[in-house]
N, C-alpha and C positions, 0 to 999 in steps of 0.2 A: 748590134744588130735592131735587136728587141726595144732596148733603152735609147736609141736613136730615134727610134718610129715614135717613144711615148714623150720624147723633147720636142719632135716634130709637133705631136696632136697640143703638148702645151702651149707651145708657141703659138699656132694657129689659135688655141682658147683664147688668151692673155692679148692676142691680136682682134676676136672678135669684139671682147671685152673693154678693151682702149676705144675701136672704133664707135661699141655703142654708148660708151658715154660721152664720148667725143660729143656723136649727134644728139643725146638727151642736152648735151649743156650749151651747142648750138642751138634749139630749136628751142630752149628756157631762152638765149639770149634777144633771139627775134621773137619770139612771143612778148618776151618784158618791154622788147623794144618798139614795138605792133600798139602792145598794149600802153606803154607812154605817150607816144604820138597820140592815141586814141583822149586818153585823160588832159593832153594838151591843148588839142582843141577843145574838148568840152568845157575848161576850165575855164573859154573866154564866151562860153553859152550868157545869152539873158535870160532873165526869169520867162519870156513867155518860151521861149525857143523849152527851156526846161518842163515851162506846163505843157506844150506840145508833146516832151518825149515823154511824160508821164500818159500825156491821151492815147498815142500809138501804144505804147507797150503794152499798157491794160487793154487793150482792144486785141490786139495778137495774141496776148497769153492768156486772156480769160474773154473768147467772144459768144457764152453764155453770159456774161455779165448783163444786162439789159441797161442797167445807170450806166454804165463805161463807155456801154456802147451806141448808148443816145449820145451823150456826150458827143465821144466820137462822130457821128453822125453831124452833129448840131456843128462841131467847130470846122468841117470840111465847108458847111456852108456860109461859112462867119458867125453863126447865132451863137457866141459864145461869152458867156461872162464869169470872170474868174475874179476872186475877193480875196483878202489877205488880211491876218491877223495871228493873233497868239493864242488862240483856240477855238473850234467852231462846235459845236451841240448837236447829233442827231438825237432822233428818238429815241436811240438803245444805248449810245455812249458816246463821249467825247474826245477830241483828238487837240491833244495839246501838244505846242511848238517847245523845244528843249534850249535852254538859255536866250538867245536873242534870236532867234530863227522866226520865220515863218508861218504857219498852217495856211494853204491854198484850197478854196471854197471855187468848186467848178461848177456855175449853174446849179449852185446849190442842192446836188443831188452825188458829187463823188468832193475827195479830199486825197491833197497827198503835200509831204511837207521834206524837207531833206538835213541832213545834221549837218552842211557843210556849203555855204552859199558863196562863200570868197572863193572856194576851190571846188566847185562844181562837179569837174571831172571826178573828184575824192570821195563826192560824195554818197549817203545810203538814200535811197528813197520810199520814204513808207507811202504805202498807196491801200485806201481804203472806199467801203460805198457808204450806205444809211446805215444800212448793216451792220456790218464788224468790217474789222482792218483785214487787206486782201496779202499784203506779203510787205518784206523789206529787199529791196535788190540794191546792189551799187548802181550808179549811174552810168559808167564803164557796162556793164553786165546786161543792162537795159538798152546801152544802143546799139551795142554787138547784136542782141538780140533782133532789134526793130528791121540789123538792115540786113540780116540773115532770113529776115522775112518781108525783103523789099516794101519796109515803111519807112524811109527814109525820106522818098520824093511828099510821100504823107505829113509827115514830121515838120518840115520845112515849109509845107504849104498850109498847114493850122499855125504856126509860128506866127505865121505873114498875113497873118486871117482875125485877131485875134483882136474884137470891137473894146476893151478896154485894159489898158494897160497893167499886169503885175504889179503891185506898186506898195509897198508898207500903207495900209488904212485899219480902221476899226472895224470896218463891215464885219467879218467874221468873228471878233471877241464880242464884239455890240451885240451878234446874233445868238451867243451863249447865256449871255444874262439877258435877254428879251424871252428866250425858251423859257424863263422862271415865269415868265406873266399868261404863257395860254393857256389856256384853261383847257383842262382833259374833254378834249369835245370828244365823242362817238363817230362813225359811221355817217350816220342818218343826219347829226347836226353839219360836218363836214358833206353832204351831199345838197342839201340848203344853201350851204354858202358857195358849193362850184356852183348850185344854180345861178345865186344869185350875181356871179361874174358872169353869168352867160343873158340873163334878163332877169331883172328881179321879179315882173310881171305875171311872165309869164310864170316863174318857177311857183308865185302865189297861187296863181289859178288851176293847173296843173295838181298841183297836189288835192288842193281841197274840191274839184269836179271831180278828181277818179276816186277820192275819199267817198265821194255817195255812190259809185257802183265799181263792185270792183271784180266785174264781165272784163274790164280792161286787161286784167292782167298784174302782176307787181310790177309797180313803177321804179322799182329802185331794187340794187341786186350785185349780185360778183359776175364780171367778169372772166374767161377762163383765164386771162394773165394776172390774175388778181388785183388787178381794181375795179372799180366798181361802174353801175349806171346808174342816168336818172333818164327816165323818157315818160314824153306824155301820147307816146301811141300813135304819131302823127306821122308823114316824111320823115327822111332823112335828119333833117334839119331840126328836129321834134327828141333827139337824142344828144348826151355827151357823157363822156367817161372822165373819170378822176380818180387820182391815187397819192396819196399821200409821202411824199419823199420826204422825211427828218423835218423841218420846219417848213414846209413847203409842200404847196398841195397842188397838183400836175394835172390839167383842165382840158380834152382834146372835146374839139366839134369842130363841124363842116365852117368855113368860113362864108358868113351869111352876107358877110358886108359889098359880097364880088355881085350876088344875086342885081344889088340896086347899080354898085357903079361902074358895072361891066356887063351888064345885061345877061350874065350868065344862067343857065339852067341849074337845076337841084342835082343834076348828075354828073356835074362835070364842076360841083365845089372841091374843093382839095380840103383837106382833112389840116387843123391847126393848132396848135399847141399850147397853150398858156401854161405861164409860174407862177402863181402868186404865195408872196409871204403869207403863210397864216397869222400873225399877230397882227396884221396888216387889214386882215380880212377882219378878224376880229373889232379890233380899231371901229370900223368902220359901219360892220354890220352885226356887232357881237359884243357892245361897251356897256351899254344903257340898258336898267328894267326890261322895258318896252321891248326894246330890239331882243332881249335875250327869251321873249314871251315871243315874239313873231317868230324866231325859228326854230325854237322849242315845240311851241304848237306844232310848226307844219312837217317837223321831224317826227313827232307821231305819227302823224297821219299816213306817214309812206307806206303804202303797201309795197313786203318786202316779198322777195325769194326765198325759199326754207335755209338757204345755205347763206344767207347774208348773216353779219356779223351784227349786231348794233351798239 
């Protein structure tokens, strides 16, 4: 009798193991089929959709990354520039594509590439910002991640709003070559160049007048979010902020064009963001000996706060 009970328990245990293994293999088959379906769908993505996937994934995965989140917000508004090339040089590192692949640079702030553009569903994405590489993630895993975080709608919307098609060109690769020609500018010099993009006459008068009277307080310094400010201590239109991101300088100030064109009050003016290639500004404002002397002279007269880097 005891032997019979042992046999029953043994048979029951075997049945449990068989059912568990059967369930596991059924689950694996279903999972592989689902993955295969996703891979097949993703294989037919175009390059715009690939860029959109990178943007939405980075936004969901790295909510505290300022560069990717700014790109995400601008992409939703349709204000997105995507360039492609073989490599791209940021201030801290260079991103290079493998083989005949491309590196894609978004608004000259963030970068992504992949190792398989023919079968995108089987590719691995590489994402980075101006400071460092953030991650490597399989495309199918990135897709599943944004699906689980309700990002599919944003992905489709962004993919349809890209103003510039992602295509093979020399924009990114030429940037890496041009970066060698950018002089080693300090933050004071960048402040003057940023001021020139806003109003060259205002910048000159502001610096020279305030240099004569330090009662105004600092006219240049650091903000809380690691950008810099330039101000003449007047109304809100007399202040701008700037930040270097790789080979780009991002300048923000109130859109004063609306004062005249739309009869708006200063209090109602929106903040506007402008992005300039530093090499372009150097060629425009810092290429001749006379231009360099003007910029360097103004930069040396800036009254800075004690925490600013020179």
